[in-house]
N, C-alpha and C positions, 0 to 999 in steps of 0.2 A: 514701651510695649503696649501701654494703654491706648495710645493713639492708633496703633495698628489694629487692635481688636475693635475699637470704636468704629473705625472706618469700614472694616470688614463687616461688622454687624449691621451698620446702617445700609451698606450696599446690598447685602444678602436679604435684609428685611424688606427692602423696597423692590427686590427683583421679581418675585413670583406674581404678586397681585397686579403689577403695572405692565410688565413687558413680556413675561414668559421667555420665549426664545428670540423675541425681536431685539434689535440693537439697543443697547443702553445709551440714553442721551449723554452727550459730552459733559453736561454740567454735573452728572452723577458719577463720572469716572474719576474717582478721587484717590485711588490707591497709588502710592508712589512705588518706585523701584525698591526702596528699603522695606516697605510694607510687604510687598510680594516676596522679597528675599527672605524675610523672617518666616512667612507662611510656608514657603517651599523648603526652606532649611529645616523647619520642624517636621514636615512630611517625609523628608529624606532620611531622618534618623529613626531607627527602630530596631526591635529585636530581630525581625525577619531579615533585615539587612546584615546583621551579625551572623545569622545562620547561613545566609547565602555566601558571605565572605569566607565562612568556614569550609565551604565546598571547594575552595581554591587550593587549600593545603590539606594534607602534606603532598598532594599530587604535584604541585609546583613548589619550588623553594620560595622563601620570602622575597628575594629580589625580583624574581619573575612575577610573582603574584602582585607585588607593588606596582610593577610596570604595567601589568594587565589592568589593574585598577585605575591607574592614571589615564591610560589610553581609552579604556572603556567609558570612564566618567566624562571625559572631554567629548568623545564621539557621541555619547548618548545625550548629553546636555545641550549640545548645539541645536538639534532638532527641537528639543523642549523649549529653548529660548525663541526659536523662530515661530513655533506655533503659539507661544505666549504673545509674541509681537502681533501675530495675525489676529488673535483674540482681542488684544487691546485696540488695534486699528479698526477692526470691523465691529467690535462691541457685541459679539454673539458667542454662544457656546461652540465647542469643537465640532459637534455633530452637524451643526448648520454650516460650518466652514467647508464641509465636504460636498455640499449640494452643487455648486457650479462644476466641480470636476467629475463627480459620480452621478449627478442627477438626484432629484428628491427621493425617489424610490431607491436609487442606488445608495443613498446615504444611510438607509436602514441597515445595509450590510456591516459597516463599521459599528453601528449601534449594537447589532447582534454580537459581533466579535468583542466589543467592549463589555457587554453584559456577561459573556462567558468568562472573560479574563477576570472580571471583578468578582464573580461567584467563586472562581478558583482562588483568588487572593484572599477573599473572606475566609475560605476554608483553611488556607495555610496560616492566616493570622490567628484564627481560633485555635488551630492545632499547636502553633508555636507558643502562644500565651498559656494555653492549658498545660502543655508539656513542661514548660519552665516553672509554672506555678506548682505543679505536682512535684517537680524535683526539689523546689524550695521547701515545700511542706514535708517531704521525706526527711530533709536534713534538719528541719526545725522541730517537727513533731513525730517523726517516725511513721507517718501515715501515707500510704500509697493509694490514691484514689483518682486515677487519671481521668476516668469518664465523668466523675463528679465535677472536677475542675473545668472540664470542657463545657459542661452544661452551664456552670457559673459564668464562664467566659462569654459564651454565646448570648446569654441573657443580658449581661452587663453591657456588652458592645452594641447589641441591638437596641437596648433602652437608650443608650447615648445617641444612636442614630435617630431614634424616634424623637428625642428632644431637639434635634436639628443642629446644624452647624453653628448657628448663632450662640446657642447655649454651650455647645462644646468648646467654642473658641473663648467666649467670655468667662464662663463659669468654671471650665475645666483647664484648658490649655494655659490661659493667662495666669490663673491663680495657682495651678499645681503642675500640670503635665509638662510643659516645656522646661520649667525650672528644675524639676526632678530629673528629667531626661538629660539635660545638659550637665547637671551635677554628677549624675551617675556615670555619664560618658567620660567626664574629666577624671573621676576617681578610677575608673577602669583603665584609662589610658596611662595614668601615673603609675598604677600598680604594675601593669604589664611591662612598661618601658623601663622601670627601675629594677626589674628582676634579671637583667642580663640580655639586652637587646642584641648585642654583638653575637652571642651564641645562637640566638634565633635566626639572625641574618645569615649565618654561615651554614645552617642546616640544609643539606641537599634535598631536592624534591624527589618523591618516590616514583613519579611518572604516572601515566594513565589519563592525563588531561592535557590536550594540546593547548599551546599558548593562546592561539587566536580563538579557540573555543571558550577559553577562560575570559577573553575580552568580550565575547558575545554574552556571557553570563552577566558581566558588569553592565553592558549596554542595555540589557533587557529591563533593568530596574527603572532608569529614568524614562525609557521608551514606553513603559507600561502606563505612564502618566500622560502621554500625549493626548489621549482622548478626553482628558479632564482639565488640563492646564488652562485652556481658554475659558472654562466655566468661571474662573476667578479673575483672570487677567482682563476680561472684558470690562471690569471695573477699574482697570489701570488708566492713569491719566496720560501716559505717553508710551507709545509702542517700544521705543528704544529702552526706556527705563524698565518696562515690563520684561523685555527680553533679557536684559542684563541681570536684573534682580532675580528673576525666576531661575535662570540658568546657573548663576553664580551661587545663589542660596542653596539650590539643590546639589550642585557639584561639591560644595564644601562638606555638607553632611554626608553625602553618598560616599565620597572618598574616605572620610574619617571612619565611618562605621564598617565599611567593607574591609579596610585595613585592620581595624580593631578586631573584627571577627577572625581574621587570619592569625593575629598575634595571640588572641585568647586561646585558640586551639593549640598552637605551637607551644605556648608557655605552659599549658596544662599537660603537654606530652601525650595527648590523646588524638586518635583519628577523628575526623569530622563525621561522626555518626549521629544523625539527628535524634535517634532514640535517647542518646545520652548527652545531647548538646546542653541541656539545662545544667546537668552536673558538671560538664566541662567548663561552662562559663562560671558557675559558682566556685569551682575549685580555683580557677585563675583569678577570680574577682576577690576571693577572700571570704566568701560566706553567702548564705542564702538571703540575708537581709538586703544586701546590695542587689541580689537577683530580683527580689520582690519589688524593690524600688524601681528597677528597670521596667517592670511591667506597667507601672503607673503611666509612663510616657508612651506605651505602645498602643493604648486603646484608641488614640486618634487615627492611627492607620486603619484599624479594623472598622471604626466608625465611618471613615471616609469611603471605604470600599462598599459597605452596606448601603450607605446613603446614596452614593453616586450610582450604584446599580439600580436603585429605585428610580432615580432621576433619569437615567438612561432609558428605562422602559417608558417613562412618561414622555420622552422625546417623540416616541412613536404613538403612544396611547395616552394623551394628556388627561383624559377623563378618569383614568384609573386612580384609585385611592393610594396616595403616597404611603400612608401609614401601613396599609395592608401589604403593599409591595415591600416595604422595609422588613416587616415581620416574615414575609415569605422568603426573602433573601437570607435573613438570619437563620431560618429553619433549614434552608438548602445548604448554607455554609456549614452548619452543625452536622448535617447528615454526611456531607463529603468529608469533613474533618474526622468524623468518627471512623470512617473507612480507611484513613491513611494509616498504613502499618509499617512493616519492617523495611520496605523499600522506599521510605520517605525521601531519602537523599537523592536517589535516582529519579523519583517522581518530581521533586522540586526542580532539579536540574533540567529535566525534560520539559517541564512547564515553562520555565524561563526561556528556553530556546524556542519553544512554540510561540510564546508571546513575541519574541524578537522577529520570528519569521513572518508574523502577521503584520505587525505595526511598523517595522523598518521599511518594507516595500510600500506600505500605505503612505508613509511620509514622503517617499520618493515620488509617488504620483501627485500628492498634494503640492510638493515643492515645485514640480514641473509646471503645474497649472497656475498656482497662486503666485509663485516667485518669478516664473519666466513668462507664461502666457498673459497673466493679468498684471504683471509687473508690481506685485506686492500690494495690490488693492483690488477689492471686489466692489464694494459699495452695496447699499441695501437692496437696490433693484436687482443686481445680479444674484443676490442670496435668496430673495423671496419672489420677486415679480417675474424676472426673466430666466430664473434658474430652470434647467430642463426638468419637466414634470415626471419623466420616467427614469430610465437608467441609461447612463452613458457606458455602453458595453465596451468601448475601446479602453476607457480608463479602468474599468473592472478587469479587462484582460491584461492590461499592464500590471495591475496589482497582483493578479494571479501568476503572471510570469515571474515577477519578483519573488513571490512566495515559493514557487517551484525552484527557482535558482538557489534560494536560501536552503531549502530542504535537500536539494541535490548536493550542496556543499557541506551541510551540517544536518543530516537526517535526524528528525525528532522521533524518539521511541515512545512518547507518551501514549499515542494511539497506535497499537500494534498493527492493526489491519492496514492502516495508512502506510506505515513504514514498509510493510511487506509488499503492498501493491506498488509503491514507488520503486522499490528495488526490482520488482518483477518487470515493470514497464521499461525503466531506464537501463537496468543491467541485463535483463533477459531479452525483451522484445527489440530494443534499440541497440543492444550490444555495446553500450557505453560504460565506462568505469563508474562504479557507484560505491561510495561517494566519489565526487569528481577528483578530489585530492585524498589520498589515503589518510585514515584516522582524523578526518575533518580538520586537517592542519591549516586550511585556509580560513576557516570560520565561515559563517553565513551572512553576516551583516553587510559587509562591503559588496559582495556579488549581488545580494538581494536588493540593496538600494540602487546600485548602478543599473541593473537590468530593468527595474521598475521605472526609474527616472528616465532612462533613454527610451524605453518603449512608450512611455506616456508622451514624450516629446514627439516621437516619430508618428504615433497614431493621431495625435492632435494636429500635426502638420498635414497628414493625409486627409483628415476630416475637414480641415480648412480648405484644401484644394477642391474637394468635392462640393 
């Protein structure tokens, strides 16, 4: 483990003053596939993954939920591995990888989308940690102070982000966080599986969540890391190793904690109500002490969201102070988290589907250009010197078409006016069925990706002919 953090620290410490977003020299790309597997395995394990897994049951029975987790993890981690390989091959962050396909100005659009999703993830991480800490405090001390715990959570995670990823990896994850999280995960798994797994397996689902929509919820988690994965794999020494290490590391942790979240809720005999998810996990885990230990390993997720949000802004405005950006993101995340209320389950579900509808089609556009048009290699000139200076509207249109296809098949209710407008245009003006398949039974990931990928190929061919 020491070699992993040593290499990561050296790479990150040398990154900013020397290169910024320029390609990392090959001599400095030292992270192995195992190094990256450990890193992304750690980031795939967390409390919010447990909470998201809890959304799958009891609407689905355990067999159907397990199948959805398996399919969603594989489908979501394949693009994660491909973007990881692109980052290792080109040696640049993810936002730079979009320049040849979207144009330099066009690449600001995924930067904006990434900033919005990271602000949302920061809020949900703050909310989840504060909620669970409050549940544990109630059990241990009989004190109910949800807002106070939210304040403590926001301050602690923002401070960790201010300390930077080098400090977080070496001083926190290596010495405490990852070991506590793995230990607690093993304890929870043993407790829940020795309490009668057969009975849980045979419980029927209550209905209300289509299977392929459940797959979309699982896909959304690894897909949400697509705009960040190349920030680390650009230090990878081999694209193939980077792809396999990142995808496999994330897949193992993602599948484990998604499934564990479903088992904890079913074992506790409670519905997946996020207002009581802390008590639900504590009841199944055997006490608040285990619950508090789980929080020790969750801070890396919140730290990564806060820190990466600041770095994303610097991709567009490099002169802005990173420290003040981190503080601003922390304050924004706290404000949003404080407003999350009784509909948190529906909000989290809609947020995940919205993330999928944005980044799954974006990957389709990227794969069409990088994987087919450029045959898996851009080169520094294509990324910086000859990249279109403005916006490639054809690629943006393909991305938009994929987004609309996803929303048509699996409408997102997070933004009410958008859902109403989409239904009015498609169902009212055009007279087409809305959603395309009743009850979103098809899901949105597959149609969103296919439409964006095909549209990007067609529009690129037409542009080439002109």
